[in-house]
C-alpha atoms as one frame of an Amber mdcrd trajectory, in Angstrom:
protein
 -24.886  23.687   8.379 -22.244  24.985  10.763 -20.631  22.556  13.167 -20.667
  23.241  16.873 -17.379  23.408  18.752 -18.044  20.063  20.468 -18.673  18.398
  17.098 -15.459  19.858  15.697 -13.471  18.612  18.693 -14.987  15.145  18.319
 -14.139  15.017  14.602 -10.558  16.145  15.253 -10.156  13.504  17.983 -11.557
  10.729  15.752  -9.360  11.589  12.781  -6.310  12.082  15.032  -6.845   8.623
  16.557  -7.103   7.069  13.086  -4.032   8.865  11.751  -1.909   8.112  14.809
  -1.979   4.375  14.037  -2.005   4.697  10.239   0.666   3.576   7.796  -0.236
   6.075   5.069  -2.653   8.859   4.226  -3.808  10.053   0.805  -5.656  13.350
   0.340  -7.587  13.516  -2.936  -9.837  16.176  -4.405 -13.303  14.761  -4.952
 -14.843  17.671  -6.850 -17.180  16.328  -9.559 -17.884  12.926  -7.995 -21.488
  11.830  -7.717 -22.952  10.338  -4.562 -22.958   6.886  -6.179 -19.271   7.212
  -7.082 -18.400   8.352  -3.567 -20.337   5.389  -2.142 -18.463   3.058  -4.473
 -15.137   4.573  -3.312 -16.113   4.062   0.327 -17.138   0.450  -0.353 -13.862
  -0.392  -2.123 -11.884   1.288   0.642 -13.755  -0.550   3.400 -13.020  -3.896
   1.720  -9.299  -3.018   1.649  -9.147  -1.840   5.268  -8.901   1.845   4.353
 -10.885   4.504   6.213 -12.407   7.294   4.101 -13.174  10.600   5.810 -14.359
  13.903   4.355 -13.164  16.533   6.798 -12.826  20.291   6.552  -9.225  21.214
   5.853  -8.746  23.231   9.049 -10.024  20.326  11.129  -7.842  17.906   9.164
  -4.780  20.077   9.828  -5.527  20.023  13.550  -6.052  16.266  13.472  -2.729
  15.745  11.697  -0.798  17.795  14.260   1.612  15.822  16.455   1.512  12.828
  14.099   3.927  11.576  11.488   1.657  13.086   8.798   1.848  16.649  10.105
   3.718  17.802   6.970   0.610  17.150   4.869  -1.296  19.964   6.598   0.174
  22.742   4.464  -0.977  21.023   1.261  -4.636  20.563   2.224  -6.480  22.942
  -0.107  -9.876  22.495  -1.719 -12.550  19.855  -1.176 -10.517  16.848  -0.052
 -11.259  13.335   1.071  -8.743  11.593   3.328  -8.018   7.912   2.736  -6.288
   6.511   5.805  -4.549   3.153   5.480  -4.328   1.211   8.725  -3.243  -2.178
   7.354  -0.398  -1.610   4.884   1.380   1.441   3.425   0.199   1.056  -0.163
  -3.477   0.165   0.236  -4.878   3.730   0.254  -2.828   4.620  -2.822  -3.950
   1.418  -4.577  -7.596   2.261  -3.872  -7.203   5.739  -5.403  -5.219   4.415
  -8.368  -7.777   1.689  -9.149 -10.713   4.045  -8.638  -9.159   6.613 -11.006
  -9.249   4.039 -13.807 -13.036   4.411 -13.816 -13.503   7.919 -12.389 -10.976
  10.543 -13.485 -12.484  13.267 -11.271 -10.790  11.896  -8.136  -7.478  13.776
  -8.173  -4.762  12.855  -5.635  -3.242  16.034  -4.206  -0.874  14.905  -1.455
   0.109  11.650   0.210   2.426  10.447   2.900   3.807   7.131   4.101   5.358
   8.479   7.251   7.501  11.558   7.584   7.223  14.029   4.734   4.475  14.812
   2.288   4.675  13.793  -1.361   2.814  15.320  -4.289  -0.093  13.408  -5.798
   2.043  12.482  -8.820   3.903  10.000  -6.587   0.716   7.956  -6.118   1.744
   5.252  -8.596   5.058   4.683  -6.823   3.342   4.242  -3.466   0.571   2.106
  -4.981   3.187  -0.286  -6.345   4.509  -1.071  -2.863   3.965  -4.754  -2.096
   1.500  -5.862   0.535   2.804  -7.646   3.612   2.037 -11.067   2.116   3.689
 -10.174  -1.207   6.813  -8.900   0.577   7.060 -12.085   2.654   6.628 -14.304
  -0.427   9.349 -12.383  -2.304  11.658 -12.698   0.676  10.989 -16.425   0.924
  11.726 -16.838  -2.794  15.039 -15.006  -2.409  15.974 -17.083   0.633  14.909
 -20.349  -0.993  16.863 -19.978  -4.250  20.408 -20.483  -2.849  19.306 -23.464
  -0.759  17.665 -25.055  -3.793  20.783 -24.516  -5.906  22.981 -25.983  -3.173
  20.738 -29.070  -2.921  20.849 -29.582  -6.708  24.651 -29.278  -6.644  24.937
 -31.864  -3.873  22.564 -34.164  -5.722  24.622 -33.854  -8.895  27.740 -35.510
  -7.367  26.176 -38.954  -6.776  24.251 -38.630 -10.035  27.470 -38.108 -11.992
  29.070 -41.080 -10.206  26.141 -43.313 -11.186  26.332 -42.150 -14.821  30.101
 -42.796 -14.878  29.698 -46.315 -13.459  26.912 -47.010 -15.969  29.130 -45.783
 -18.827  32.012 -48.044 -17.661  29.595 -51.022 -17.418  28.241 -50.334 -20.911
  31.811 -50.071 -22.270  32.781 -53.459 -20.724  29.620 -55.129 -22.035  30.281
 -53.784 -25.514  33.861 -55.084 -25.495
């Protein structure tokens, strides 16, 4: 069924609004997926804060114009689903990576985490990006380690003094 011009404009506006505030976008070919598999993909994406949209490529190119993901437009070929991450840069890539473990038909074609498009082979690198909470916890661990070591060093001085005094006392008692 052909879309009317008003419907096309509405779709372009919706996708453009989503992409404008997104951290990353993954375009994957969904040829061969069943309806149940596509529903499962949408459910997993919704739980992770990722928006899944199936949009015609020409409309997707128009929606990506004047955004940081504009470079992806030239690579949109074939039946593609857009996974738009609005919470953290790696969540859309993680959804595709985890979903591909079960369903090999979902093939990532192009992705972007800001300026510049990357080929689908880079999906694993983007999927391995830490979430916000993981990045904060790693930073806290790095900041905490020197303070902990300094505190142990300071604690060692009085501890050594106590051991020395105890050794002198034991030596006098033995004599």
